[in-house]
N, C-alpha and C positions, 0 to 999 in steps of 0.2 A: 270593829272594822277589820282588824288584822285576821280574825278568824274567818270572816266572809271572803277575804282575798285568798286565804289559804284554801278554803273549800272550792273556790272557782279555779284556782291555778294549780292545785295539787293533783295527785293521782286520781284518775277518773274510772279506774277499773271497776270499782264497786258500783258506780252508776250504771255502766253497761250491763253488769251482772244482774242488777235489780230490774232494769228495763226488760231484759230477756226473760226473767222470771215472771214478771207481770204479763208479758206477751204470751208466754206459754200457758199461764193460768187463764188468761182471757180466751185463748183458742180452745182450751179444754171446756170452759164454760159454754162457749158458743156452740161447740159440738154437742154438748149434753142438752142444749136447748134447741137443737135442730127442729124446725117445724113451728117454733114459737117466735113471734116477732121480738127482736132484740135491738138494743142500741148500745154501742160501746164507743165512747167519745174520747179515747186517749187518756182515760183515768184508770184508777184501780178499782173501778166498779163496772158491772155489766147490768144494764136495765133490761127487764123482760116484761112483756105484756102478760098480765094474769088472765088465764082462761076464765070464762064466765062463771064457772062453778068453784073457782079457787080464790081464796082470800089469804092475806098474810097471816091472819089469825088462824085459819085452818092449817096453813103450813106449819105454824108454830105448835099448835095443840095436837094435831093428828100425825105430823111427820117430824116433830122436834127439829124444825128448821127455821132459823131466824133470818129474815130479810127485812129491809126497810120498806115501809109502804110509800109508794110514790107520791101520794097526796101530801105527805109532809114536805115536799119540795115544790109545792105550788100546783096550779091547775094543770100544767103540762104533764105532771106525774100521775094524774088520776088514771087508775086502771093498770098501773105499772108497779113493779117492785124493783128494788135495787139490791144486787148481790155484791158483796165485798170480795175482792181478790186479795185483800190484805190479811190473809190468814195462812196458816201452814198448808203445805200441799195435802197432808193427810186430812185436815179439816175440810178443805175445799172438796177433795175427792168424796168424802162422806156426805157433805152437803149436796153435791151434784147427784149422788146416788139417790138421796132422799127426794130431791127435786124431781128426778126422772120418775120415781115411784109415785109421787103426788100427781104427776101429769099423765101417768101410765094409762 
């Protein structure tokens, strides 16, 4: 209980720093996915609709890019993929480059 109180009442600088980092990464991902339908719901994930000829399996095998298939999250996720923003900036940059190439 004491640790929970300390977390809520202690310094919050790191929280704002982390929020800003995820916001920047989200904005980078949305810019890279321009022209593709996306959803970003305030989490550290960006959802994007897979073009008809692209599957998560093809992204992995042909472009060495791992994203989560939307079907794993229920019927609403069918035809979508989930991109994590909880990676390093360098990893995200490389992943977005590969994603753009896959959609090229």
